[in-house]
C-alpha positions in Angstrom: -22.3 63.6 -33.7 -20.1 60.5 -32.6 -18.0 58.9 -35.0 -20.7 55.8 -35.1 -23.6 57.6 -36.0 -21.7 59.7 -38.8 -24.4 60.2 -41.8 -23.6 57.7 -44.5 -22.1 59.0 -47.7 -24.7 61.1 -49.6 -24.5 59.3 -52.9 -25.6 56.4 -50.6 -29.0 58.1 -49.7 -32.5 56.8 -49.9 -33.2 58.6 -53.2 -30.7 56.9 -54.8 -31.5 53.8 -53.8 -34.9 54.0 -54.7 -33.7 54.0 -58.6 -33.5 50.2 -57.9 -37.5 49.9 -57.8 -37.3 51.2 -61.6 -38.4 48.3 -64.3 -36.1 49.8 -66.2 -32.9 49.2 -63.9 -34.2 45.4 -63.1 -34.5 44.9 -66.8 -30.6 45.9 -67.6 -29.5 43.2 -64.4 -29.4 40.1 -66.7 -26.3 42.1 -68.6 -24.3 42.3 -65.6 -21.4 39.5 -65.2 -21.7 36.4 -62.9 -20.2 35.9 -59.6 -17.4 33.5 -60.0 -18.5 29.8 -58.7 -14.9 30.3 -55.9 -17.5 33.1 -53.9 -19.7 30.3 -53.5 -17.2 28.0 -51.8 -15.7 30.4 -49.8 -18.8 31.8 -48.3 -20.1 27.5 -47.7 -16.9 27.0 -45.8 -18.1 30.3 -43.3 -21.3 28.5 -42.3 -20.9 26.5 -39.6 -22.4 23.3 -39.0 -26.1 22.2 -40.6 -28.9 23.3 -40.5 -27.3 26.4 -41.8 -30.1 28.8 -42.4 -28.9 32.2 -44.3 -30.2 35.5 -44.6 -29.4 37.0 -48.0 -30.1 41.3 -47.8 -31.0 42.9 -51.1 -31.1 39.8 -53.4 -32.0 41.8 -56.4 -32.6 39.4 -59.5 -30.9 36.2 -57.6 -27.6 36.9 -59.3 -26.3 35.9 -56.0 -29.4 33.7 -54.7 -29.4 31.2 -57.0 -25.2 30.3 -56.6 -25.6 30.3 -53.0 -28.8 28.3 -52.6 -27.6 24.9 -53.3 -24.9 25.6 -50.3 -27.2 26.0 -47.7 -30.5 24.1 -46.1 -32.7 27.4 -46.0 -32.5 30.7 -47.4 -34.1 33.6 -47.3 -33.8 36.3 -50.0 -35.4 39.6 -49.3 -35.5 42.5 -51.9 -37.4 45.6 -51.5 -37.7 46.2 -55.3 -40.9 44.1 -56.6 -39.5 44.3 -60.4 -36.3 42.8 -59.4 -37.9 40.3 -56.9 -40.5 38.9 -59.6 -37.4 38.3 -62.1 -35.2 36.2 -59.5 -38.0 34.2 -58.3 -38.7 32.6 -61.7 -35.3 32.3 -62.9 -34.0 28.8 -63.2 -33.1 27.4 -60.2 -34.7 29.8 -58.2 -37.5 27.4 -57.4 -37.0 25.1 -54.3 -38.6 24.4 -50.5 -35.6 25.8 -49.0 -35.6 29.4 -50.9 -37.8 31.8 -49.4 -38.5 34.9 -51.4 -40.0 38.2 -49.6 -40.5 41.5 -51.1 -39.7 44.0 -48.1 -36.8 46.3 -47.2 -34.3 44.8 -45.0 -35.0 47.9 -42.1 -38.6 46.6 -42.4 -37.7 42.4 -41.7 -38.6 41.0 -38.5 -35.2 39.2 -38.2 -37.2 36.4 -36.3 -35.0 33.4 -37.0 -31.4 32.7 -36.0 -29.3 32.7 -39.0 -25.7 31.1 -39.5 -25.1 34.0 -41.5 -26.4 37.0 -43.1 -24.9 37.7 -46.6 -25.3 41.2 -48.8 -23.6 41.0 -52.5 -23.6 44.7 -53.7 -26.3 45.6 -51.6 -25.2 46.5 -48.2 -23.9 50.1 -49.1 -27.8 50.8 -49.7 -29.1 50.2 -46.4 -29.6 51.9 -42.9 -26.8 50.7 -41.4 -27.8 51.8 -38.0 -31.2 50.3 -38.0 -30.6 46.8 -39.7 -27.1 46.1 -37.8 -28.6 45.4 -34.3 -31.0 43.2 -35.6 -28.1 41.4 -37.3 -26.1 40.9 -34.4 -29.1 39.6 -32.2 -30.2 37.2 -35.1 -26.5 35.5 -35.8 -25.9 32.4 -34.1 -22.8 32.3 -32.1 -20.1 32.1 -34.7 -22.3 33.5 -37.2 -20.9 36.0 -39.6 -22.2 39.1 -41.6 -20.7 38.6 -44.8 -20.3 41.4 -47.6 -19.6 40.2 -51.3 -18.7 42.4 -54.2 -17.8 41.9 -57.8 -15.2 44.0 -59.8 -12.9 44.1 -62.3 -9.8 42.3 -62.0 -7.7 44.9 -64.3 -9.0 48.1 -65.9 -10.2 47.6 -69.4 -8.3 49.8 -72.1 -11.1 52.1 -72.4 -11.3 53.3 -68.8 -9.6 56.4 -68.8 -11.9 57.5 -71.7 -14.9 55.6 -69.6 -14.6 57.9 -66.6 -15.5 61.4 -67.9 -18.4 59.7 -69.7 -20.0 58.3 -66.9 -19.2 61.6 -64.9 -21.6 63.4 -67.4 -24.1 61.8 -67.6 -24.9 59.8 -64.5 -28.1 61.5 -62.8 -26.3 60.8 -59.1 -24.3 63.7 -58.9 -23.1 63.0 -55.2 -20.8 59.9 -56.4 -17.8 59.9 -54.8 -15.2 56.6 -54.7 -15.9 54.4 -51.2 -15.4 51.1 -50.0 -18.5 49.8 -48.0 -16.2 48.1 -45.1 -14.0 51.1 -44.5 -17.1 52.9 -44.4 -18.3 50.7 -41.8 -15.1 50.3 -39.8 -14.4 54.0 -39.9 -17.9 54.1 -38.1 -17.3 51.7 -35.3 -20.0 49.4 -36.9 -18.4 46.2 -37.5 -15.4 44.3 -36.6 -14.0 42.4 -39.5 -13.1 38.9 -38.9 -11.4 38.1 -42.4 -11.2 38.8 -46.2 -10.6 36.8 -49.1 -10.7 37.4 -52.9 -11.5 34.9 -55.7 -9.3 34.2 -58.6 -10.2 35.8 -61.9 -12.7 34.5 -64.4 -13.1 35.6 -67.8 -16.7 37.3 -69.0 -17.6 37.7 -72.7 -20.4 39.8 -74.0 -21.3 42.0 -76.9 -20.6 45.7 -76.9 -24.5 46.1 -76.6 -24.6 44.1 -74.2 -22.4 45.7 -72.1 -23.4 48.9 -72.9 -26.6 48.1 -71.3 -25.3 46.5 -68.2 -24.6 50.2 -67.0 -28.4 51.1 -66.8 -28.3 48.6 -64.2 -26.0 50.8 -62.1 -27.5 53.8 -60.0 -27.2 57.1 -61.8 -28.1 55.4 -65.3 -31.8 54.3 -65.0 -33.4 55.2 -68.4 -36.3 56.1 -66.5 -34.8 58.8 -64.8 -32.1 60.2 -67.4 -33.8 63.0 -69.2 -35.1 62.9 -72.6 -32.6 61.4 -75.3 -29.9 61.3 -72.7 -29.8 57.8 -72.5 -29.4 56.9 -75.9 -26.8 60.0 -76.0 -24.4 57.7 -73.6 -25.2 54.6 -75.4 -23.9 56.2 -78.8 -20.7 57.3 -77.1 -20.0 54.5 -75.0 -20.5 52.1 -78.4 -18.3 54.4 -80.6 -15.3 54.6 -77.6 -15.7 50.5 -77.9 -15.5 50.4 -81.7 -11.6 51.7 -81.0 -11.1 48.5 -78.8 -13.9 45.7 -79.8 -13.7 45.6 -83.5 -15.2 41.9 -83.1 -18.5 43.4 -81.1 -16.9 41.5 -78.1 -16.1 42.7 -74.7 -13.6 40.6 -72.7 -13.8 41.4 -69.1 -11.9 39.6 -65.9 -14.1 39.2 -63.1 -13.3 38.9 -59.3 -15.4 38.9 -56.2 -14.0 40.5 -52.6 -15.9 38.5 -49.3 -15.5 40.4 -46.0 -16.9 38.8 -43.0 -17.2 39.6 -39.5 -19.7 40.8 -36.5 -21.9 44.2 -36.1 -20.5 45.8 -32.7 -23.3 46.0 -30.2 -24.5 49.4 -30.0 
């Protein structure tokens, strides 16, 4: 097997990606932190001259779509999960002639236009890289970019050491190992990175209940796939843990985003 054709990490297999089609996962997405506004400004600076037509792969419930839309001339947001897509298209700011919502997987999309950029926010790791990257390469305008965006915490919360074993105990994704999407793509010779940027940190405050529910938007924590009673057990244990750190029922996090851009390597 050539390096470029090396299989993706097992924890990113299609069987795990399918969990994002669950109604329960889509319902929990609203509890995640927002993307820093600076991320959209960085992406706008990469788009080049008008007209700026952008394709977003794996739009989910529109968390990134809504912030990006005002900065482009035409935005095509594709998402295979109908529960997620329906939530996205009816959000405030989602309506508009320049936003096109399509219920389709990236692997089945026609890539029948020329794009200033193809963007994926916390989604590209789930795609079939060998299937979609050649189409992206052919559809980008000269100077166009593949842009990958990831949210993360600028610093680990103080309960992180106790949280890790709890996640390991309850997650249904038993294959998970830490990874970085860009590193995986580069190791296979699939992309050439042109640049990287990191936003400043943004404070995010939410209730303990909201923070706990946000875990059920993650792979491995769909309420529909956890065995009977396991979701409630996880919630109860996490809330007990948080009581030691959040006596006022407020979880305080510092959120940042990493942006990587580049071009697919011809295959």
